[in-house]
C-alpha positions as CSV (number, residue, x, y, z in Angstrom):
1,M,-113.4,77.6,25.0
2,R,-117.3,76.4,25.3
3,R,-115.4,74.0,29.1
4,F,-114.9,76.9,30.8
5,L,-117.7,79.6,31.0
6,P,-117.5,79.8,34.9
7,V,-114.7,82.4,33.6
8,L,-117.6,84.4,32.6
9,S,-119.3,84.5,36.5
10,I,-116.3,84.7,38.0
11,M,-115.1,87.3,35.9
12,I,-118.5,89.4,36.3
13,A,-118.0,89.1,40.0
14,A,-114.8,90.5,40.6
15,F,-115.0,93.1,37.8
16,F,-117.9,94.3,40.4
17,A,-116.2,94.1,43.3
18,Y,-113.2,96.3,41.9
19,A,-115.9,98.6,40.5
20,T,-117.2,99.1,44.3
21,V,-113.4,100.1,45.4
22,L,-113.4,102.8,42.3
23,A,-116.5,104.0,43.5
24,R,-116.1,104.2,46.5
25,D,-112.9,105.9,46.6
26,V,-114.6,108.4,43.0
27,A,-116.5,109.3,46.1
28,A,-114.2,109.9,48.5
29,L,-112.1,112.6,45.9
30,S,-115.1,114.0,44.3
31,L,-117.4,114.3,47.6
32,D,-116.0,115.7,50.0
33,V,-117.8,115.8,52.9
34,R,-120.7,113.8,51.4
35,A,-118.9,110.6,51.1
36,S,-119.0,109.9,54.9
37,Q,-123.3,110.1,54.3
38,L,-122.7,107.8,51.0
39,A,-121.1,105.0,54.2
40,E,-124.0,103.3,54.0
41,V,-124.5,102.8,50.3
42,F,-121.0,101.4,49.6
43,A,-121.5,98.8,52.6
44,L,-124.5,97.9,50.6
45,L,-122.7,97.6,47.9
46,G,-120.0,95.5,49.9
47,A,-122.5,93.1,51.2
48,F,-124.3,92.1,47.3
49,V,-120.5,92.1,45.8
50,T,-120.2,89.4,49.0
51,V,-123.2,87.6,47.5
52,A,-122.3,88.2,44.2
53,M,-119.1,85.9,44.6
54,V,-120.9,83.5,46.4
55,V,-123.4,82.8,43.4
56,A,-120.1,82.9,40.9
57,A,-118.6,80.3,43.3
58,L,-121.9,78.3,43.2
59,V,-122.2,78.9,39.1
60,S,-118.5,77.4,38.9
61,T,-119.3,74.8,40.9
62,S,-121.5,73.1,39.1
63,T,-120.0,74.4,35.4
64,F,-116.9,72.4,36.9
65,R,-118.5,69.6,37.7
66,I,-120.5,68.9,34.1
67,V,-117.2,69.8,32.7
68,F,-115.3,67.4,34.6
69,A,-118.5,64.3,33.9
70,Q,-117.9,65.3,30.2
71,R,-114.0,64.5,30.3
72,M,-114.7,60.8,32.3
73,R,-113.6,58.9,30.1
74,E,-110.1,61.5,29.7
75,L,-109.7,60.6,33.3
76,A,-110.4,57.2,33.1
77,L,-107.9,56.5,30.9
78,L,-105.3,58.2,33.2
79,R,-106.4,56.4,36.1
80,A,-105.4,53.0,33.9
81,I,-102.3,53.8,32.2
82,G,-100.8,54.7,36.1
83,A,-102.5,58.2,37.5
84,T,-103.2,58.4,41.5
85,R,-106.7,59.8,42.5
86,A,-104.7,62.7,44.3
87,R,-102.7,63.4,41.3
88,L,-106.0,63.6,39.2
89,V,-107.4,65.8,42.4
90,C,-104.1,68.2,41.8
91,G,-104.7,68.8,38.3
92,L,-107.8,69.3,37.8
93,V,-107.9,72.1,41.4
94,A,-105.0,73.5,39.1
95,E,-107.3,73.9,36.3
96,G,-109.6,75.6,38.5
97,V,-106.8,78.1,39.6
98,L,-105.7,79.0,36.6
99,T,-109.6,79.6,35.3
100,G,-110.1,81.6,38.0
101,L,-107.0,83.5,37.9
102,L,-107.9,84.4,34.0
103,A,-111.3,85.3,35.2
104,S,-110.4,87.8,38.0
105,V,-107.4,89.7,36.0
106,A,-109.9,90.1,33.1
107,G,-112.7,91.6,35.3
108,V,-110.5,94.2,37.1
109,V,-108.6,95.2,34.3
110,L,-112.1,96.0,32.7
111,A,-113.4,97.6,36.3
112,A,-110.1,100.0,36.0
113,G,-110.6,100.5,32.1
114,A,-113.9,101.6,33.0
115,G,-112.7,104.1,36.3
116,Q,-110.6,105.9,33.8
117,L,-114.0,107.3,32.1
118,V,-114.7,108.8,35.5
119,P,-113.2,112.0,34.6
120,L,-115.9,112.0,31.5
121,A,-118.5,112.7,34.1
122,G,-117.1,115.6,35.3
123,L,-115.5,113.2,38.7
124,V,-112.3,113.2,40.1
125,A,-110.5,110.3,38.8
126,P,-109.4,107.8,41.6
127,G,-106.2,106.5,39.4
128,F,-105.4,102.6,40.5
129,P,-105.8,101.4,43.9
130,A,-103.2,98.2,43.5
131,L,-104.0,96.9,46.6
132,P,-107.4,96.2,46.2
133,A,-106.5,95.0,42.8
134,V,-104.6,92.0,44.2
135,L,-106.8,91.1,46.9
136,V,-109.6,91.0,44.6
137,V,-107.9,88.7,42.5
138,V,-106.2,86.8,45.2
139,G,-109.8,86.4,46.6
140,S,-111.4,85.6,43.4
141,S,-109.1,82.5,42.7
142,L,-109.0,81.7,46.0
143,L,-113.3,81.1,45.7
144,T,-112.6,79.3,42.7
145,V,-110.4,77.0,44.4
146,L,-113.2,75.9,46.8
147,A,-115.8,76.1,43.7
148,V,-113.6,73.4,41.9
149,L,-112.8,71.2,45.6
150,A,-115.5,69.0,45.2
151,P,-115.7,69.1,41.8
152,A,-112.5,67.4,41.0
153,W,-112.8,64.9,44.4
154,S,-115.6,63.7,43.3
155,A,-114.1,63.0,39.2
156,A,-110.7,61.6,40.5
157,T,-112.8,58.9,42.7
158,V,-114.3,57.6,40.2
159,S,-112.9,54.2,39.1
160,P,-111.8,53.5,35.5
161,L,-114.2,50.6,35.0
162,E,-117.4,52.5,35.6
163,A,-116.2,56.1,33.7
164,L,-115.3,53.8,30.4
165,R,-118.6,52.0,30.8
166,T,-121.3,54.8,29.5
167,S,-120.9,58.5,27.8
168,A,-124.3,59.4,28.6
169,V,-125.0,61.7,31.8
170,Q,-123.4,61.2,35.0
171,D,-126.2,62.6,37.2
172,A,-128.8,61.0,36.3
173,K,-129.4,59.5,39.6
174,G,-131.5,61.6,41.9
175,R,-131.2,59.6,45.3
176,I,-128.9,60.6,47.9
177,G,-127.6,58.8,50.7
178,A,-128.4,58.8,53.8
179,T,-126.0,60.9,55.3
180,R,-126.9,63.9,53.1
181,W,-130.9,63.0,53.6
182,A,-129.5,63.6,57.8
183,L,-127.8,66.6,56.6
184,G,-130.5,68.0,55.1
185,V,-133.2,67.1,57.7
186,L,-131.0,68.8,60.4
187,L,-129.9,72.0,58.1
188,A,-134.1,71.9,58.3
189,A,-134.6,71.7,61.4
190,G,-132.4,74.4,62.4
191,S,-134.0,76.3,59.8
192,V,-137.6,76.6,60.8
193,A,-136.5,76.1,64.8
194,L,-135.0,79.6,64.2
195,L,-137.6,81.1,61.8
196,A,-139.6,80.2,64.2
197,G,-138.2,81.7,67.5
198,V,-138.2,85.0,65.1
199,A,-141.5,84.9,64.7
200,T,-142.4,84.2,67.7
201,E,-139.8,87.0,69.8
202,G,-140.8,89.5,66.7
203,L,-144.4,89.6,67.4
204,A,-144.1,89.4,71.3
205,T,-141.8,92.6,71.7
206,P,-143.1,95.2,69.3
207,Q,-141.3,97.6,71.5
208,R,-137.6,96.7,71.8
209,P,-134.7,96.5,74.2
210,G,-131.2,97.5,72.9
211,G,-129.6,94.9,70.7
212,L,-132.8,92.7,69.4
213,T,-133.0,94.1,66.7
214,E,-129.9,93.1,65.9
215,H,-129.9,89.9,67.5
216,L,-133.2,88.8,65.1
217,L,-131.5,89.9,62.2
218,L,-128.5,87.8,62.9
219,R,-131.0,85.1,63.4
220,T,-133.1,85.4,60.3
221,T,-129.8,85.4,58.2
222,I,-128.9,82.2,60.1
223,S,-132.0,80.8,58.8
224,G,-132.6,81.9,55.5
225,T,-128.8,80.0,55.2
226,L,-129.7,77.3,56.5
227,A,-132.5,77.3,53.8
228,F,-130.5,77.6,51.0
229,G,-128.2,74.8,52.1
230,V,-131.2,72.6,52.6
231,L,-131.8,73.6,48.9
232,I,-128.4,72.6,47.7
233,T,-128.9,69.5,50.1
234,L,-132.0,67.9,49.3
235,G,-132.0,69.3,45.8
236,P,-131.5,66.3,43.9
237,A,-134.6,64.6,45.2
238,L,-136.8,67.5,45.4
239,I,-136.4,68.7,42.2
240,S,-138.7,65.6,40.9
241,P,-141.9,67.0,42.8
242,V,-141.2,70.2,41.7
243,L,-140.2,69.6,38.3
244,R,-143.8,67.9,38.0
245,L,-146.1,71.0,39.5
246,T,-143.6,73.5,37.1
247,G,-144.4,70.9,34.5
248,L,-148.1,70.6,34.3
249,A,-148.7,72.9,31.8
250,L,-145.8,72.2,29.4
251,R,-146.6,68.3,29.4
252,R,-149.6,69.3,26.9
253,S,-146.9,69.1,24.0
254,T,-144.7,66.9,23.1
255,I,-141.5,69.3,23.1
256,G,-142.5,70.5,26.5
257,T,-142.7,67.1,27.4
258,L,-139.1,66.0,26.0
259,A,-138.2,69.1,28.1
260,V,-139.5,68.1,31.5
261,S,-137.8,64.5,30.9
262,G,-134.8,66.2,29.7
263,I,-134.5,68.1,32.6
264,G,-135.9,65.5,35.2
265,G,-133.2,63.0,33.5
266,A,-130.4,64.9,35.4
267,P,-131.7,65.9,38.4
268,R,-128.1,66.7,40.7
269,R,-127.7,68.9,37.5
270,A,-131.1,70.6,37.4
271,A,-131.1,70.6,41.5
272,S,-127.6,72.5,41.1
273,V,-128.4,75.4,38.8
274,T,-132.0,76.0,39.7
275,A,-130.7,76.1,43.2
276,V,-128.6,79.5,42.0
277,V,-130.9,80.5,40.3
278,A,-133.9,80.3,43.5
279,L,-130.4,82.6,45.0
280,G,-130.7,85.4,43.0
281,V,-134.7,85.2,43.0
282,S,-135.3,84.8,46.8
283,L,-133.3,87.9,46.8
284,V,-134.9,90.3,43.8
285,I,-138.3,88.8,45.6
286,A,-137.2,89.3,49.0
287,T,-136.2,93.6,48.6
288,L,-139.0,93.8,46.6
289,T,-141.1,92.9,49.0
290,G,-139.5,94.5,51.8
291,A,-139.5,97.7,50.0
292,A,-142.9,97.4,49.3
293,T,-143.6,97.5,52.9
294,L,-141.2,100.0,53.9
295,Q,-142.2,102.0,51.2
296,S,-145.8,101.6,52.0
297,L,-144.5,102.6,55.8
298,G,-142.9,105.6,54.5
299,R,-145.6,107.0,53.0
300,A,-147.6,107.0,55.6
301,E,-144.8,108.0,58.1
302,M,-144.2,111.0,55.8
303,A,-148.1,111.4,55.8
304,S,-147.8,111.7,59.1
305,A,-144.5,114.3,59.2
306,Y,-145.0,116.4,56.3
307,P,-148.8,116.3,55.9
308,A,-149.2,119.4,53.7
309,D,-146.9,121.5,51.0
310,L,-146.4,123.7,53.9
311,E,-146.5,124.6,57.7
312,I,-147.1,128.3,59.0
313,I,-145.6,128.2,62.2
314,G,-147.1,130.9,65.1
315,P,-150.6,132.6,65.4
316,V,-152.3,132.6,61.6
317,D,-155.1,133.9,59.8
318,A,-156.5,131.3,57.5
319,D,-158.6,133.8,55.7
320,A,-154.8,135.7,54.8
321,L,-153.7,133.0,53.5
322,R,-156.5,132.0,51.9
323,A,-156.5,135.1,50.1
324,A,-153.0,135.1,49.5
325,G,-153.7,131.8,46.9
326,L,-153.0,128.7,49.3
327,T,-155.2,126.2,49.1
328,D,-156.4,123.2,51.8
329,V,-155.3,125.7,54.5
330,L,-156.3,124.1,57.8
331,P,-155.4,125.9,61.3
332,Y,-154.5,123.5,64.4
333,R,-153.9,123.8,68.1
334,R,-151.8,122.2,69.9
335,T,-151.3,121.1,73.6
336,E,-149.4,118.9,75.8
337,I,-151.0,115.5,77.7
338,T,-150.5,113.1,80.1
339,V,-152.0,109.6,79.5
340,G,-152.7,106.6,81.6
341,G,-150.4,108.8,84.1
342,E,-146.9,107.6,82.6
343,L,-146.8,108.9,79.0
344,T,-146.5,112.4,78.2
345,M,-147.0,113.5,74.2
346,N,-148.2,116.5,72.0
347,A,-151.6,116.2,70.5
348,T,-153.6,118.5,67.9
349,D,-157.1,118.9,67.1
350,L,-156.0,118.9,63.2
351,D,-158.6,117.3,61.5
352,M,-156.5,114.1,59.9
353,T,-160.0,113.0,57.6
354,R,-159.5,116.5,55.4
355,L,-155.7,116.0,54.9
356,R,-154.8,115.0,51.2
357,G,-152.7,111.8,52.3
358,L,-154.7,110.3,54.0
359,P,-155.2,107.0,52.3
360,D,-151.6,106.9,53.0
361,F,-152.8,105.9,56.4
362,H,-153.4,102.6,57.4
363,V,-155.5,101.9,60.8
364,D,-154.9,99.5,62.8
365,T,-157.8,99.5,65.2
366,G,-160.8,101.0,65.2
367,S,-162.2,104.3,62.9
368,L,-161.5,108.2,62.5
369,S,-164.6,108.4,61.9
370,D,-165.8,107.3,64.9
371,M,-163.5,110.6,66.4
372,G,-165.7,112.7,69.0
373,P,-165.6,115.1,72.3
374,R,-164.2,112.8,74.9
375,R,-162.6,110.2,72.7
376,I,-158.4,110.6,71.4
377,V,-156.5,108.5,68.1
378,L,-152.7,107.5,69.9
379,S,-150.2,106.1,67.3
380,V,-150.1,102.4,67.6
381,I,-146.5,102.8,69.2
382,A,-148.1,104.9,71.9
383,A,-150.9,102.7,72.4
384,D,-148.5,99.6,72.5
385,R,-147.0,101.5,75.1
386,L,-149.8,101.7,77.3
387,G,-151.1,98.4,76.5
388,V,-154.6,99.8,74.6
389,A,-156.7,99.7,71.2
390,A,-159.7,101.0,70.3
391,G,-162.6,101.0,72.9
392,S,-160.2,101.2,75.6
393,Q,-160.6,103.8,78.6
394,V,-158.0,106.2,79.1
395,D,-157.0,108.8,81.4
396,V,-156.0,111.6,79.8
397,G,-155.3,114.6,82.3
398,G,-157.6,113.5,84.6
399,V,-160.3,112.9,82.3
400,R,-161.6,109.6,81.1
401,M,-161.5,108.9,77.1
402,T,-162.1,106.3,75.0
403,V,-159.4,105.4,72.2
404,A,-161.4,106.1,68.6
405,A,-158.2,104.6,66.5
406,T,-155.3,103.5,66.4
407,V,-152.9,104.3,63.6
408,F,-149.5,103.0,62.2
409,G,-147.1,105.4,60.6
410,G,-147.5,107.7,63.6
411,I,-150.2,110.8,64.5
412,P,-149.5,114.1,62.5
413,L,-147.7,116.8,64.2
414,G,-148.1,114.8,67.4
415,S,-148.4,112.0,69.2
416,A,-152.3,112.0,69.6
417,L,-155.4,113.6,67.9
418,L,-158.3,114.9,70.2
419,H,-161.7,116.5,69.4
420,P,-161.4,120.3,68.9
421,S,-163.8,120.7,72.0
422,D,-160.9,118.9,73.8
423,V,-158.8,121.5,73.5
424,E,-158.2,125.2,74.7
425,G,-156.3,127.8,73.3
426,E,-155.7,130.1,69.8
427,P,-154.0,128.1,66.7
428,A,-150.6,127.2,67.1
429,G,-150.0,127.3,63.2
430,A,-151.6,126.2,59.7
431,L,-151.0,123.2,57.3
432,A,-151.7,125.0,53.6
433,N,-150.3,123.4,50.2
434,G,-149.1,125.9,47.5
435,P,-145.6,127.9,46.6
436,R,-143.4,128.6,49.5
437,D,-143.5,132.6,47.9
438,R,-147.3,132.9,48.4
439,V,-146.7,132.7,51.7
440,P,-146.9,136.6,53.2
441,A,-144.6,138.3,54.6
442,G,-143.9,137.8,58.2
443,F,-145.1,134.0,58.6
444,E,-142.9,131.1,59.7
445,V,-143.1,128.6,57.0
446,D,-141.4,125.1,56.9
447,P,-141.4,123.9,53.7
448,L,-142.5,120.7,53.6
449,A,-143.0,119.0,50.7
450,E,-139.7,119.9,49.7
451,H,-138.3,117.4,53.0
452,R,-140.7,114.8,51.8
453,L,-139.3,115.0,48.2
454,A,-135.6,114.6,49.3
455,K,-136.4,111.5,51.5
456,E,-138.5,109.6,49.2
457,N,-135.6,110.7,46.3
458,W,-133.2,109.1,49.1
459,F,-135.4,106.1,49.5
460,T,-135.4,105.4,45.8
461,T,-132.2,106.0,45.4
462,L,-131.1,103.0,47.6
463,V,-133.9,100.6,46.2
464,A,-132.5,101.4,42.7
465,I,-128.7,100.5,43.7
466,A,-130.1,97.1,45.9
467,L,-131.8,96.1,42.7
468,G,-129.9,97.3,40.5
469,L,-126.9,94.6,42.2
470,L,-129.1,92.4,42.6
471,F,-129.5,91.8,39.0
472,L,-126.2,91.2,39.3
473,T,-126.4,87.9,40.7
474,V,-129.5,87.2,38.9
475,L,-127.2,88.2,36.0
476,I,-124.3,85.7,36.9
477,A,-127.2,83.1,37.5
478,V,-128.5,83.3,33.7
479,V,-124.6,83.3,32.7
480,G,-124.8,79.4,34.9
481,V,-128.1,78.0,33.5
482,A,-126.5,78.9,29.6
483,S,-123.1,77.0,31.1
484,T,-125.0,73.9,31.7
485,T,-127.6,74.2,28.8
486,A,-124.5,74.3,26.2
487,L,-122.6,71.2,28.3
488,S,-125.8,69.5,28.2
489,V,-126.2,69.8,24.7
490,L,-122.4,68.7,24.2
491,E,-122.9,65.5,26.4
492,R,-126.5,64.9,24.7
493,T,-124.8,64.7,21.5
494,R,-126.0,61.3,20.5
495,E,-129.7,62.1,22.2
496,S,-130.4,65.0,20.0
497,G,-129.0,63.4,16.4
498,L,-131.6,60.2,17.9
499,L,-134.5,62.9,18.1
500,R,-133.2,64.3,14.5
501,A,-133.5,60.7,13.1
502,I,-137.7,60.0,14.8
503,G,-138.4,63.0,12.7
504,L,-137.9,66.0,15.2
505,T,-137.3,69.3,13.5
506,R,-134.4,71.4,13.3
507,G,-136.7,74.0,14.9
508,E,-138.3,72.2,16.9
509,L,-135.0,70.6,18.6
510,R,-134.4,74.5,19.1
511,R,-137.6,75.4,21.1
512,L,-136.6,71.7,22.9
513,V,-133.6,72.8,24.1
514,T,-134.6,76.9,24.7
515,A,-137.8,75.5,26.7
516,E,-135.2,73.9,29.7
517,A,-133.5,76.4,29.6
518,G,-136.3,78.3,30.3
519,L,-137.3,75.5,32.5
520,Y,-134.5,76.2,34.8
521,G,-135.5,79.6,35.6
522,V,-139.1,79.2,35.9
523,I,-138.1,76.0,38.4
524,G,-135.7,78.6,40.6
525,A,-138.3,81.1,40.5
526,M,-141.0,79.1,42.1
527,L,-138.7,78.1,44.6
528,G,-137.2,81.8,45.3
529,L,-140.9,83.0,45.7
530,A,-141.1,79.9,48.4
531,I,-138.4,81.2,50.1
532,G,-138.1,85.0,49.6
533,I,-141.3,86.1,50.8
534,P,-141.4,84.4,54.1
535,Y,-137.6,85.8,54.8
536,A,-138.4,89.3,53.7
537,W,-141.8,89.2,56.3
538,L,-139.4,87.8,58.7
539,A,-136.8,90.6,58.0
540,V,-139.6,93.2,58.5
541,L,-140.5,91.9,61.6
542,S,-137.2,91.8,62.8
543,L,-136.8,95.7,62.1
544,G,-139.7,96.3,64.4
545,V,-141.8,97.5,61.5
546,E,-145.4,97.8,62.5
547,W,-146.7,97.3,59.2
548,P,-148.4,94.8,57.2
549,L,-146.5,92.8,54.7
550,Q,-147.0,94.2,51.0
551,V,-146.3,91.8,48.7
552,P,-145.7,93.6,45.3
553,V,-148.0,91.2,42.8
554,V,-147.2,92.8,39.3
555,P,-143.4,93.5,40.2
556,V,-143.1,90.1,41.3
557,A,-144.6,88.8,38.3
558,A,-142.8,90.4,35.8
559,V,-139.3,89.1,37.5
560,V,-140.7,85.6,36.9
561,L,-141.9,86.7,33.9
562,V,-138.3,87.9,32.8
563,L,-136.5,85.8,34.5
564,A,-138.0,83.1,32.8
565,A,-137.0,84.7,29.2
566,L,-133.9,85.4,30.5
567,T,-133.3,81.8,31.4
568,A,-134.8,80.8,28.2
569,G,-132.5,83.4,25.5
570,A,-129.5,81.9,27.5
571,G,-130.5,78.6,25.8
572,L,-130.4,80.5,22.3
573,L,-127.1,79.8,21.1
574,P,-127.1,75.7,22.8
575,A,-129.9,75.4,20.9
576,R,-128.2,76.8,17.4
577,R,-125.6,74.1,18.2
578,A,-128.3,71.4,18.4
579,A,-130.0,72.1,15.6
580,R,-126.7,72.2,13.1
581,L,-125.3,69.1,14.2
582,S,-127.1,66.6,11.5
583,P,-128.3,62.7,12.5
584,V,-125.7,61.1,11.2
585,A,-122.6,63.0,12.8
586,A,-124.7,62.8,16.0
587,L,-125.3,59.3,15.9
588,H,-122.1,58.5,14.8
589,P,-120.1,56.3,17.2
590,I,-117.9,58.1,19.8
591,Q,-114.2,57.3,19.1
């Protein structure tokens, strides 16, 4: 049973694919009108299910490759008694098809069973969508066929004599052929060219014409796909320098040195499993980085759109509002201005320095403290359209003014700020903090705090859903580490026996296997960081978001540590199996 651990990864992916269909049907049945508002969420679910299926296929490919390598003696004997390469390929592919079929059916059955628990949450049960179930099973089976083809062909093309010469690890060579090098370099060149093009065009066009954002996002996605292709293609050659870098600290101990040597002794296997881990980590890191950047921008935009708990609209009496128990009462006047003779916008004389959300704003150029008569503060969007920055002179309704600052995220209650001496008229309203019920009768009130809370909750929910789905991808990658470690322990039984015979204790052997499994996670995490953060910046740039990239150091470090712990934990059972075997049995000649 240990040889068919890809079943678990396929089953998880199939389970989540069918569970997504069930969730969509539950929404349609139970939320009625609100179901249309969840279309974007289910589109996001579909995207992450696709990623999960791809990761499951990669994990299955890696596991099948190890399984078939371990059976080289059996395959060689079949070749020796007359089996053709084509028949061996067909037989091995048939095994893969059966594995995928059983796993996908199990995943669909589990998801359908989970769907029957929906009424316990007070929602309408979706029934059993038969057509999606069939599509998930067929799709998973086809995906398994694609995953097993390359390992099956590779195993079947090894000559009987070559396969019978050794029972050691079959992928100990780290060299790759000239064709593979050429393909890897070509993929890398294409990825870098697309990356440079998106970065150049994205930085040069803050104001986007229609369709440009979608075009840049598509090119970013293609560039990321090519980068991952480089990792797959050149992985066996790149794993050694990466392993030397990440294993520097481990080499100070005997167990660490053995763990690094164990992974380095099978570079193709290490490259395969770490590439899968790197994919999951890069997606998580990119999501965390992008979410942190957008959340920072969102705080600034919400501080602009909802700068206080309440907005009292119309003529106000500030003293009456304060007497009613409201705090931070800040009257403002509003006027319409034309800047540079071409851009008409609303401006207020609001004192931004008195807003409690001021730390959420990010000044691009200049300083808010430079505000004064005949000075103006503009949003970055307005400044870009006018081609000005702090210190520039602009015409405001026939009056020359100096730009005091440009601000990301927008200007509260308008698009520009003026000094009170440059605005005429009575207050158009006031901002205040406090409960809505304390506003005296007769005032029109807009509850800004409620709007802000609703948007914050929606964004938090979307990020939580995205991270939850990406955790599925990481979980499948951890399954891949577990299968690789388990099969590696089986394949290196004689090596483990020799280590025990020369004095390695059971506990030390367990720590060795666990360290190897954890090292897969660490290497994958390092590669994921190298890919995830640049592409998060590229995605933010493609969206036209004018905001500095925010890398959440603590969450990113937590992801790396948790992943290392999960992958090390995935090696616990194989480590126990390796430690239980006696040296005499391990060194017994293979029959």
